[in-house]
PANUBA-385407 format. One record per residue (C-alpha): x, y, z; residue in three letters. Coordinates in nm, 4 decimals. Layout:
<guvex c1="X" c2="Y" c3="Z" gulum="ALA"/>
...
***
This chain:
<guvex c1="-7.0265" c2="-1.3964" c3="2.0845" gulum="MET"/>
<guvex c1="-6.9927" c2="-1.2204" c3="2.4196" gulum="THR"/>
<guvex c1="-7.0320" c2="-0.8413" c3="2.4457" gulum="ASN"/>
<guvex c1="-6.6834" c2="-0.8144" c3="2.5950" gulum="GLU"/>
<guvex c1="-6.3977" c2="-0.7967" c3="2.3451" gulum="LEU"/>
<guvex c1="-6.2139" c2="-1.1295" c3="2.3185" gulum="VAL"/>
<guvex c1="-5.8827" c2="-1.1841" c3="2.1407" gulum="LEU"/>
<guvex c1="-5.7483" c2="-1.5273" c3="2.0465" gulum="ALA"/>
<guvex c1="-5.3691" c2="-1.5569" c3="2.0192" gulum="GLY"/>
<guvex c1="-5.1962" c2="-1.8431" c3="1.8381" gulum="ILE"/>
<guvex c1="-4.8170" c2="-1.8799" c3="1.8465" gulum="VAL"/>
<guvex c1="-4.6788" c2="-2.0145" c3="1.5183" gulum="LEU"/>
<guvex c1="-4.3593" c2="-2.2020" c3="1.4483" gulum="PHE"/>
<guvex c1="-4.3676" c2="-2.4018" c3="1.1232" gulum="ASN"/>
<guvex c1="-4.7332" c2="-2.5026" c3="1.1721" gulum="PRO"/>
<guvex c1="-4.8936" c2="-2.7980" c3="0.9973" gulum="GLU"/>
<guvex c1="-5.1276" c2="-2.6136" c3="0.7615" gulum="ILE"/>
<guvex c1="-5.4315" c2="-2.8418" c3="0.7689" gulum="ASP"/>
<guvex c1="-5.4320" c2="-2.8515" c3="1.1502" gulum="ARG"/>
<guvex c1="-5.3882" c2="-2.4736" c3="1.1672" gulum="LEU"/>
<guvex c1="-5.6798" c2="-2.4300" c3="0.9262" gulum="ARG"/>
<guvex c1="-5.9006" c2="-2.6407" c3="1.1532" gulum="ALA"/>
<guvex c1="-5.7797" c2="-2.4374" c3="1.4520" gulum="ASN"/>
<guvex c1="-5.8638" c2="-2.1007" c3="1.2936" gulum="ILE"/>
<guvex c1="-6.1947" c2="-2.2215" c3="1.1495" gulum="GLN"/>
<guvex c1="-6.3020" c2="-2.3311" c3="1.4955" gulum="ALA"/>
<guvex c1="-6.2065" c2="-2.0201" c3="1.6931" gulum="ILE"/>
<guvex c1="-6.2469" c2="-1.7368" c3="1.4425" gulum="SER"/>
<guvex c1="-6.6298" c2="-1.7190" c3="1.4685" gulum="PRO"/>
<guvex c1="-6.6129" c2="-1.7187" c3="1.8477" gulum="GLN"/>
<guvex c1="-6.3836" c2="-1.4163" c3="1.9016" gulum="VAL"/>
<guvex c1="-6.3436" c2="-1.0619" c3="1.7758" gulum="ASN"/>
<guvex c1="-5.9895" c2="-1.1068" c3="1.6467" gulum="THR"/>
<guvex c1="-5.7390" c2="-1.3895" c3="1.5982" gulum="VAL"/>
<guvex c1="-5.3781" c2="-1.2747" c3="1.6389" gulum="LEU"/>
<guvex c1="-5.1119" c2="-1.5011" c3="1.4888" gulum="LEU"/>
<guvex c1="-4.7655" c2="-1.4442" c3="1.6377" gulum="VAL"/>
<guvex c1="-4.5164" c2="-1.5845" c3="1.3884" gulum="ASN"/>
<guvex c1="-4.1893" c2="-1.7011" c3="1.5437" gulum="ASN"/>
<guvex c1="-3.9991" c2="-1.6976" c3="1.2121" gulum="ALA"/>
<guvex c1="-4.1864" c2="-1.9880" c3="1.0526" gulum="SER"/>
<guvex c1="-4.0468" c2="-2.1166" c3="0.7232" gulum="SER"/>
<guvex c1="-4.3934" c2="-2.1748" c3="0.5737" gulum="ASN"/>
<guvex c1="-4.5557" c2="-1.8352" c3="0.6287" gulum="MET"/>
<guvex c1="-4.6412" c2="-1.8009" c3="0.2599" gulum="SER"/>
<guvex c1="-4.8753" c2="-2.0991" c3="0.3033" gulum="GLU"/>
<guvex c1="-5.0133" c2="-1.9496" c3="0.6246" gulum="VAL"/>
<guvex c1="-5.0870" c2="-1.6178" c3="0.4513" gulum="ARG"/>
<guvex c1="-5.2710" c2="-1.8002" c3="0.1736" gulum="THR"/>
<guvex c1="-5.4743" c2="-1.9825" c3="0.4369" gulum="LEU"/>
<guvex c1="-5.5752" c2="-1.6737" c3="0.6340" gulum="ILE"/>
<guvex c1="-5.6830" c2="-1.4820" c3="0.3222" gulum="SER"/>
<guvex c1="-6.0170" c2="-1.6649" c3="0.3605" gulum="ASP"/>
<guvex c1="-6.0837" c2="-1.5057" c3="0.7019" gulum="PHE"/>
<guvex c1="-6.1875" c2="-1.1514" c3="0.7927" gulum="GLN"/>
<guvex c1="-6.0646" c2="-1.1144" c3="1.1514" gulum="ASN"/>
<guvex c1="-5.7013" c2="-1.2311" c3="1.1397" gulum="ILE"/>
<guvex c1="-5.3997" c2="-1.0181" c3="1.2322" gulum="GLU"/>
<guvex c1="-5.0356" c2="-1.1277" c3="1.2032" gulum="VAL"/>
<guvex c1="-4.7379" c2="-1.0183" c3="1.4112" gulum="LEU"/>
<guvex c1="-4.4051" c2="-1.1325" c3="1.2661" gulum="ASP"/>
<guvex c1="-4.0914" c2="-1.1932" c3="1.4729" gulum="ASN"/>
<guvex c1="-3.7616" c2="-1.2036" c3="1.2841" gulum="THR"/>
<guvex c1="-3.6412" c2="-1.5042" c3="1.4869" gulum="SER"/>
<guvex c1="-3.7914" c2="-1.7688" c3="1.7119" gulum="ASN"/>
<guvex c1="-3.8374" c2="-1.5741" c3="2.0348" gulum="MET"/>
<guvex c1="-3.9996" c2="-1.8649" c3="2.2167" gulum="GLY"/>
<guvex c1="-4.3515" c2="-1.9279" c3="2.3398" gulum="VAL"/>
<guvex c1="-4.3296" c2="-1.7089" c3="2.6508" gulum="ALA"/>
<guvex c1="-4.2197" c2="-1.4006" c3="2.4547" gulum="HIS"/>
<guvex c1="-4.4896" c2="-1.4571" c3="2.1912" gulum="ALA"/>
<guvex c1="-4.7610" c2="-1.4926" c3="2.4560" gulum="LEU"/>
<guvex c1="-4.6384" c2="-1.1726" c3="2.6167" gulum="LYS"/>
<guvex c1="-4.6878" c2="-1.0075" c3="2.2769" gulum="GLN"/>
<guvex c1="-5.0438" c2="-1.1433" c3="2.2611" gulum="VAL"/>
<guvex c1="-5.1282" c2="-0.9903" c3="2.5982" gulum="LEU"/>
<guvex c1="-4.9578" c2="-0.6609" c3="2.5115" gulum="GLU"/>
<guvex c1="-5.1679" c2="-0.6461" c3="2.1949" gulum="TYR"/>
<guvex c1="-5.4805" c2="-0.7171" c3="2.4002" gulum="ALA"/>
<guvex c1="-5.3989" c2="-0.4361" c3="2.6447" gulum="MET"/>
<guvex c1="-5.3139" c2="-0.1871" c3="2.3704" gulum="GLU"/>
<guvex c1="-5.6348" c2="-0.2568" c3="2.1744" gulum="HIS"/>
<guvex c1="-5.8879" c2="-0.2705" c3="2.4566" gulum="GLY"/>
<guvex c1="-5.9629" c2="-0.6435" c3="2.4785" gulum="TYR"/>
<guvex c1="-6.1051" c2="-0.7725" c3="2.8068" gulum="SER"/>
<guvex c1="-6.0028" c2="-1.1364" c3="2.7570" gulum="TRP"/>
<guvex c1="-5.7263" c2="-1.3146" c3="2.5652" gulum="ALA"/>
<guvex c1="-5.7531" c2="-1.6802" c3="2.4667" gulum="LEU"/>
<guvex c1="-5.4164" c2="-1.8517" c3="2.4209" gulum="THR"/>
<guvex c1="-5.3956" c2="-2.1458" c3="2.1800" gulum="LEU"/>
<guvex c1="-5.1312" c2="-2.3864" c3="2.0561" gulum="ASP"/>
<guvex c1="-5.1075" c2="-2.3954" c3="1.6786" gulum="GLN"/>
<guvex c1="-5.2311" c2="-2.7561" c3="1.6595" gulum="ASP"/>
<guvex c1="-5.5241" c2="-2.7334" c3="1.9024" gulum="SER"/>
<guvex c1="-5.8867" c2="-2.7180" c3="1.7894" gulum="VAL"/>
<guvex c1="-6.1593" c2="-2.5583" c3="2.0021" gulum="CYS"/>
<guvex c1="-6.5109" c2="-2.6961" c3="2.0169" gulum="TYR"/>
<guvex c1="-6.8105" c2="-2.4760" c3="1.9267" gulum="PRO"/>
<guvex c1="-6.9476" c2="-2.2772" c3="2.2174" gulum="GLY"/>
<guvex c1="-6.6221" c2="-2.2500" c3="2.4136" gulum="LEU"/>
<guvex c1="-6.6189" c2="-1.8702" c3="2.4484" gulum="ILE"/>
<guvex c1="-6.9938" c2="-1.8559" c3="2.5042" gulum="ASN"/>
<guvex c1="-6.9555" c2="-2.1079" c3="2.7872" gulum="THR"/>
<guvex c1="-6.6635" c2="-1.9159" c3="2.9374" gulum="TYR"/>
<guvex c1="-6.8667" c2="-1.5932" c3="2.9273" gulum="SER"/>
<guvex c1="-7.1114" c2="-1.7373" c3="3.1812" gulum="LYS"/>
<guvex c1="-6.8304" c2="-1.7248" c3="3.4383" gulum="PHE"/>
<guvex c1="-6.6880" c2="-1.3791" c3="3.3641" gulum="PHE"/>
<guvex c1="-6.8607" c2="-1.2412" c3="3.6737" gulum="GLY"/>
<guvex c1="-6.6993" c2="-1.4761" c3="3.9238" gulum="LEU"/>
<guvex c1="-6.4833" c2="-1.2840" c3="4.1750" gulum="PRO"/>
<guvex c1="-6.1079" c2="-1.2536" c3="4.1159" gulum="LYS"/>
<guvex c1="-6.0975" c2="-1.4707" c3="3.8028" gulum="VAL"/>
<guvex c1="-5.7512" c2="-1.4610" c3="3.6483" gulum="GLY"/>
<guvex c1="-5.7773" c2="-1.7502" c3="3.4024" gulum="ILE"/>
<guvex c1="-6.0634" c2="-1.9664" c3="3.2772" gulum="LEU"/>
<guvex c1="-5.9913" c2="-2.3128" c3="3.1407" gulum="THR"/>
<guvex c1="-6.1962" c2="-2.6169" c3="3.0370" gulum="CYS"/>
<guvex c1="-6.1845" c2="-2.9945" c3="2.9964" gulum="ASN"/>
<guvex c1="-5.9097" c2="-3.0843" c3="2.7488" gulum="ILE"/>
<guvex c1="-5.9689" c2="-3.3864" c3="2.5247" gulum="ILE"/>
<guvex c1="-5.6358" c2="-3.5352" c3="2.4162" gulum="ASP"/>
<guvex c1="-5.6087" c2="-3.7300" c3="2.0931" gulum="ARG"/>
<guvex c1="-5.3830" c2="-3.9947" c3="2.2474" gulum="ASN"/>
<guvex c1="-5.4857" c2="-4.0690" c3="2.6050" gulum="PHE"/>
<guvex c1="-5.7686" c2="-4.0487" c3="2.8561" gulum="ALA"/>
<guvex c1="-5.7588" c2="-3.8246" c3="3.1627" gulum="GLU"/>
<guvex c1="-6.0135" c2="-3.7690" c3="3.4401" gulum="ASP"/>
<guvex c1="-6.1506" c2="-3.4130" c3="3.4317" gulum="ASN"/>
<guvex c1="-6.1857" c2="-3.4101" c3="3.8109" gulum="GLY"/>
<guvex c1="-6.5466" c2="-3.2913" c3="3.8303" gulum="PHE"/>
<guvex c1="-6.8148" c2="-3.4313" c3="4.0572" gulum="ALA"/>
<guvex c1="-7.1552" c2="-3.5017" c3="3.9059" gulum="SER"/>
<guvex c1="-7.3394" c2="-3.1768" c3="3.8362" gulum="GLY"/>
<guvex c1="-7.0422" c2="-2.9557" c3="3.9233" gulum="GLN"/>
<guvex c1="-7.0233" c2="-2.6580" c3="3.6857" gulum="GLN"/>
<guvex c1="-6.6793" c2="-2.5243" c3="3.7759" gulum="TYR"/>
<guvex c1="-6.4009" c2="-2.5589" c3="4.0292" gulum="ARG"/>
<guvex c1="-6.0888" c2="-2.3718" c3="4.1328" gulum="GLU"/>
<guvex c1="-5.7587" c2="-2.5357" c3="4.0338" gulum="ILE"/>
<guvex c1="-5.3928" c2="-2.4495" c3="4.0856" gulum="SER"/>
<guvex c1="-5.2692" c2="-2.4664" c3="3.7263" gulum="GLN"/>
<guvex c1="-5.3724" c2="-2.5257" c3="3.3659" gulum="CYS"/>
<guvex c1="-5.2115" c2="-2.5566" c3="3.0251" gulum="ILE"/>
<guvex c1="-5.1753" c2="-2.2628" c3="2.7855" gulum="THR"/>
<guvex c1="-5.4059" c2="-2.3921" c3="2.5163" gulum="SER"/>
<guvex c1="-5.7690" c2="-2.2842" c3="2.5687" gulum="ALA"/>
<guvex c1="-5.6734" c2="-2.0648" c3="2.8660" gulum="SER"/>
<guvex c1="-5.8818" c2="-1.7461" c3="2.8651" gulum="LEU"/>
<guvex c1="-5.6833" c2="-1.4786" c3="3.0461" gulum="ILE"/>
<guvex c1="-5.8477" c2="-1.1838" c3="3.2180" gulum="ASN"/>
<guvex c1="-5.6499" c2="-0.8946" c3="3.0697" gulum="VAL"/>
<guvex c1="-5.7096" c2="-0.6652" c3="3.3670" gulum="ASP"/>
<guvex c1="-5.5856" c2="-0.9342" c3="3.6062" gulum="ALA"/>
<guvex c1="-5.2801" c2="-0.9935" c3="3.3876" gulum="TYR"/>
<guvex c1="-5.1858" c2="-0.6252" c3="3.4235" gulum="LYS"/>
<guvex c1="-5.1365" c2="-0.6850" c3="3.7958" gulum="HIS"/>
<guvex c1="-4.8983" c2="-0.9801" c3="3.7519" gulum="THR"/>
<guvex c1="-4.5341" c2="-0.9967" c3="3.6466" gulum="ASP"/>
<guvex c1="-4.6450" c2="-1.1272" c3="3.3057" gulum="GLY"/>
<guvex c1="-4.5025" c2="-1.4125" c3="3.1011" gulum="PHE"/>
<guvex c1="-4.1390" c2="-1.4954" c3="3.1774" gulum="ASP"/>
<guvex c1="-3.9133" c2="-1.4781" c3="2.8682" gulum="ASP"/>
<guvex c1="-3.6497" c2="-1.6959" c3="3.0358" gulum="LYS"/>
<guvex c1="-3.8674" c2="-2.0040" c3="2.9961" gulum="LEU"/>
<guvex c1="-3.8755" c2="-1.9996" c3="2.6119" gulum="PHE"/>
<guvex c1="-4.0926" c2="-2.3142" c3="2.5980" gulum="ILE"/>
<guvex c1="-4.2397" c2="-2.5450" c3="2.8668" gulum="ASP"/>
<guvex c1="-4.3639" c2="-2.4419" c3="3.2136" gulum="SER"/>
<guvex c1="-4.4725" c2="-2.1087" c3="3.0611" gulum="VAL"/>
<guvex c1="-4.8332" c2="-2.1858" c3="3.1505" gulum="ASP"/>
<guvex c1="-4.7583" c2="-2.3027" c3="3.5050" gulum="PHE"/>
<guvex c1="-4.5493" c2="-1.9908" c3="3.5672" gulum="ASP"/>
<guvex c1="-4.8329" c2="-1.7530" c3="3.4783" gulum="ILE"/>
<guvex c1="-5.0767" c2="-1.9591" c3="3.6859" gulum="CYS"/>
<guvex c1="-4.8549" c2="-1.9336" c3="3.9938" gulum="ILE"/>
<guvex c1="-4.8080" c2="-1.5622" c3="3.9282" gulum="ASN"/>
<guvex c1="-5.1841" c2="-1.5105" c3="3.9036" gulum="MET"/>
<guvex c1="-5.2473" c2="-1.6917" c3="4.2302" gulum="ARG"/>
<guvex c1="-4.9708" c2="-1.5072" c3="4.4158" gulum="LEU"/>
<guvex c1="-5.1352" c2="-1.1806" c3="4.3077" gulum="HIS"/>
<guvex c1="-5.4721" c2="-1.2903" c3="4.4436" gulum="GLY"/>
<guvex c1="-5.6397" c2="-1.4201" c3="4.1273" gulum="TYR"/>
<guvex c1="-5.8066" c2="-1.7564" c3="4.0722" gulum="ARG"/>
<guvex c1="-5.7726" c2="-2.0250" c3="3.8044" gulum="ILE"/>
<guvex c1="-6.1226" c2="-2.1554" c3="3.7274" gulum="ILE"/>
<guvex c1="-6.1856" c2="-2.4761" c3="3.5356" gulum="LYS"/>
<guvex c1="-6.5252" c2="-2.4957" c3="3.3661" gulum="VAL"/>
<guvex c1="-6.6943" c2="-2.8345" c3="3.3232" gulum="ASN"/>
<guvex c1="-6.7116" c2="-2.8161" c3="2.9437" gulum="PHE"/>
<guvex c1="-6.5294" c2="-3.0256" c3="2.6846" gulum="ASP"/>
<guvex c1="-6.3766" c2="-2.7292" c3="2.5060" gulum="GLY"/>
<guvex c1="-6.0582" c2="-2.8342" c3="2.3285" gulum="LEU"/>
<guvex c1="-5.9190" c2="-3.1170" c3="2.1192" gulum="LEU"/>
<guvex c1="-5.5495" c2="-3.1221" c3="2.1953" gulum="HIS"/>
<guvex c1="-5.2358" c2="-3.3287" c3="2.1563" gulum="GLU"/>
<guvex c1="-4.9465" c2="-3.3309" c3="2.4048" gulum="VAL"/>
<guvex c1="-4.6598" c2="-3.5158" c3="2.2400" gulum="GLY"/>
<guvex c1="-4.7610" c2="-3.8735" c3="2.1651" gulum="HIS"/>
<guvex c1="-4.8825" c2="-3.9627" c3="2.5098" gulum="GLY"/>
<guvex c1="-4.9979" c2="-4.2923" c3="2.6533" gulum="LYS"/>
<guvex c1="-5.1396" c2="-4.4068" c3="2.9855" gulum="ASN"/>
<guvex c1="-4.9040" c2="-4.6216" c3="3.1960" gulum="VAL"/>
<guvex c1="-4.8749" c2="-4.7533" c3="3.5532" gulum="LYS"/>
<guvex c1="-4.5861" c2="-4.7210" c3="3.7989" gulum="LEU"/>
<guvex c1="-4.6084" c2="-4.8764" c3="4.1458" gulum="LEU"/>
<guvex c1="-4.9837" c2="-4.9233" c3="4.0945" gulum="MET"/>
<guvex c1="-5.0392" c2="-4.5534" c3="4.0161" gulum="LYS"/>
<guvex c1="-5.1581" c2="-4.4096" c3="3.6844" gulum="ASP"/>
<guvex c1="-4.9278" c2="-4.1775" c3="3.4890" gulum="TYR"/>
<guvex c1="-4.9024" c2="-4.0363" c3="3.1393" gulum="ILE"/>
<guvex c1="-4.5849" c2="-4.0700" c3="2.9319" gulum="VAL"/>
<guvex c1="-4.5969" c2="-3.7912" c3="2.6745" gulum="TYR"/>
<guvex c1="-4.3200" c2="-3.9052" c3="2.4395" gulum="GLY"/>
<guvex c1="-4.1608" c2="-3.5609" c3="2.4222" gulum="HIS"/>
<guvex c1="-3.8454" c2="-3.5200" c3="2.2134" gulum="SER"/>
<guvex c1="-3.4991" c2="-3.4818" c3="2.3730" gulum="PRO"/>
<guvex c1="-3.5186" c2="-3.1092" c3="2.2832" gulum="PHE"/>
<guvex c1="-3.8378" c2="-3.0725" c3="2.4866" gulum="ARG"/>
<guvex c1="-3.7032" c2="-3.2875" c3="2.7715" gulum="GLN"/>
<guvex c1="-3.4231" c2="-3.0338" c3="2.8208" gulum="TYR"/>
<guvex c1="-3.6672" c2="-2.7461" c3="2.8705" gulum="TYR"/>
<guvex c1="-3.9136" c2="-2.9511" c3="3.0765" gulum="ILE"/>
<guvex c1="-3.6484" c2="-3.0416" c3="3.3346" gulum="ALA"/>
<guvex c1="-3.4663" c2="-2.7072" c3="3.3311" gulum="ARG"/>
<guvex c1="-3.7729" c2="-2.4865" c3="3.3487" gulum="ASN"/>
<guvex c1="-3.9510" c2="-2.6820" c3="3.6181" gulum="HIS"/>
<guvex c1="-3.6507" c2="-2.6534" c3="3.8477" gulum="MET"/>
<guvex c1="-3.6307" c2="-2.2848" c3="3.7570" gulum="TYR"/>
<guvex c1="-3.9878" c2="-2.2428" c3="3.8861" gulum="LEU"/>
<guvex c1="-3.8914" c2="-2.4274" c3="4.2065" gulum="VAL"/>
<guvex c1="-3.6196" c2="-2.1668" c3="4.2597" gulum="ARG"/>
<guvex c1="-3.8365" c2="-1.8742" c3="4.1461" gulum="LYS"/>
<guvex c1="-4.1278" c2="-1.9583" c3="4.3769" gulum="TYR"/>
<guvex c1="-3.9762" c2="-2.1237" c3="4.6886" gulum="PRO"/>
<guvex c1="-4.2991" c2="-2.0804" c3="4.8837" gulum="SER"/>
<guvex c1="-4.4879" c2="-2.2934" c3="4.6298" gulum="GLN"/>
<guvex c1="-4.2637" c2="-2.6007" c3="4.6173" gulum="PHE"/>
<guvex c1="-4.0850" c2="-2.8532" c3="4.8332" gulum="SER"/>
<guvex c1="-3.7356" c2="-2.8983" c3="4.6865" gulum="VAL"/>
<guvex c1="-3.7194" c2="-3.2595" c3="4.8105" gulum="LEU"/>
<guvex c1="-4.0566" c2="-3.3458" c3="4.6535" gulum="LYS"/>
<guvex c1="-3.9552" c2="-3.1904" c3="4.3216" gulum="GLU"/>
<guvex c1="-3.6305" c2="-3.3889" c3="4.3056" gulum="TRP"/>
<guvex c1="-3.8336" c2="-3.7033" c3="4.3794" gulum="LEU"/>
<guvex c1="-4.0662" c2="-3.5982" c3="4.0984" gulum="ARG"/>
<guvex c1="-3.7681" c2="-3.5647" c3="3.8652" gulum="GLU"/>
<guvex c1="-3.6502" c2="-3.9137" c3="3.9623" gulum="PHE"/>
<guvex c1="-3.9997" c2="-4.0488" c3="3.8907" gulum="ARG"/>
<guvex c1="-4.0111" c2="-3.8827" c3="3.5485" gulum="ASP"/>
<guvex c1="-3.6713" c2="-4.0235" c3="3.4575" gulum="GLU"/>
<guvex c1="-3.7853" c2="-4.3691" c3="3.5707" gulum="LEU"/>
<guvex c1="-4.0922" c2="-4.3410" c3="3.3466" gulum="LEU"/>
<guvex c1="-3.8647" c2="-4.2607" c3="3.0529" gulum="ILE"/>
<guvex c1="-3.6467" c2="-4.5639" c3="3.1302" gulum="ILE"/>
<guvex c1="-3.9453" c2="-4.7974" c3="3.1583" gulum="LEU"/>
<guvex c1="-4.1828" c2="-4.6721" c3="2.8910" gulum="TYR"/>
<guvex c1="-4.0243" c2="-4.4221" c3="2.6515" gulum="ASP"/>
<guvex c1="-3.8019" c2="-4.4460" c3="2.3452" gulum="ASN"/>
<guvex c1="-3.4633" c2="-4.2744" c3="2.2833" gulum="SER"/>
<guvex c1="-3.4052" c2="-4.3202" c3="2.6547" gulum="LYS"/>
<guvex c1="-3.0408" c2="-4.2149" c3="2.6803" gulum="PHE"/>
<guvex c1="-3.0821" c2="-3.9073" c3="2.4588" gulum="ALA"/>
<guvex c1="-3.3797" c2="-3.7894" c3="2.6643" gulum="LYS"/>
<guvex c1="-3.2122" c2="-3.8509" c3="2.9988" gulum="LEU"/>
<guvex c1="-2.8953" c2="-3.6754" c3="2.8820" gulum="ALA"/>
<guvex c1="-3.0976" c2="-3.3691" c3="2.7800" gulum="LYS"/>
<guvex c1="-3.2796" c2="-3.3626" c3="3.1124" gulum="ARG"/>
<guvex c1="-2.9499" c2="-3.3789" c3="3.3014" gulum="TRP"/>
<guvex c1="-2.8119" c2="-3.0929" c3="3.0902" gulum="ARG"/>
<guvex c1="-3.1238" c2="-2.8915" c3="3.1644" gulum="GLY"/>
<guvex c1="-3.0873" c2="-2.9503" c3="3.5378" gulum="LEU"/>
<guvex c1="-2.7264" c2="-2.8353" c3="3.5123" gulum="HIS"/>
<guvex c1="-2.8104" c2="-2.5227" c3="3.3106" gulum="ASP"/>
<guvex c1="-3.0846" c2="-2.3993" c3="3.5435" gulum="VAL"/>
<guvex c1="-2.8165" c2="-2.2394" c3="3.7619" gulum="ARG"/>
<guvex c1="-2.7397" c2="-1.9963" c3="3.4780" gulum="HIS"/>
<guvex c1="-3.0952" c2="-1.8671" c3="3.4369" gulum="MET"/>
***
């Protein structure tokens, strides 16, 4: 374990208990404290039984589902209030590999590091990690929430997590915010996390490789709405034309390769309509 204090934060909403157990077993020995932020889960009695076997678990209970962004803001506020230098954010169903934090610690001294991330191994599909042979790390523009190690001091200089997003694009928002405040997103060449994004599969469209994630209609609403919200929030970072073409491409992928096509498209269209009210 590194000499700097490291907090791991896991946002809970009706977690699958066996997967959560594997998650906590994997990360608990690597960090000083694991903070569970409970977004009004219906199975917290089972969670409390589970965590009774661990010594470094804290629980913060919300009385209603406040969304992922609000819960992650609570994780970082806890980190600031209790003197942690780094905060690892995890999805409730992700499982870290041994040595993740130790590997990250080798890069703590890089200048202007805002977030460290790693190679993500998905249970359902293959994805190129983007590293050249022998390359230890590289700077990237964005990364997912799970396995992101946030520099708490850098976070203090940003606008923080955006409650308006609730779920989806929360991670990309904080990455953009970090970069606009002069901090870097560093990806380390280490297979650090076993993860699952929806029920994804690799597909081809016009001879290019894409991933169809199989997200529910509920998630499709927030994916479409929140991405266009970011386009409006950060006009210097996006081309509006390119993002509408991206939306057309994503809808075409649903039509060609996904199930529940009409329900998902309808939710995306509602999300694109509702973005004007955010």
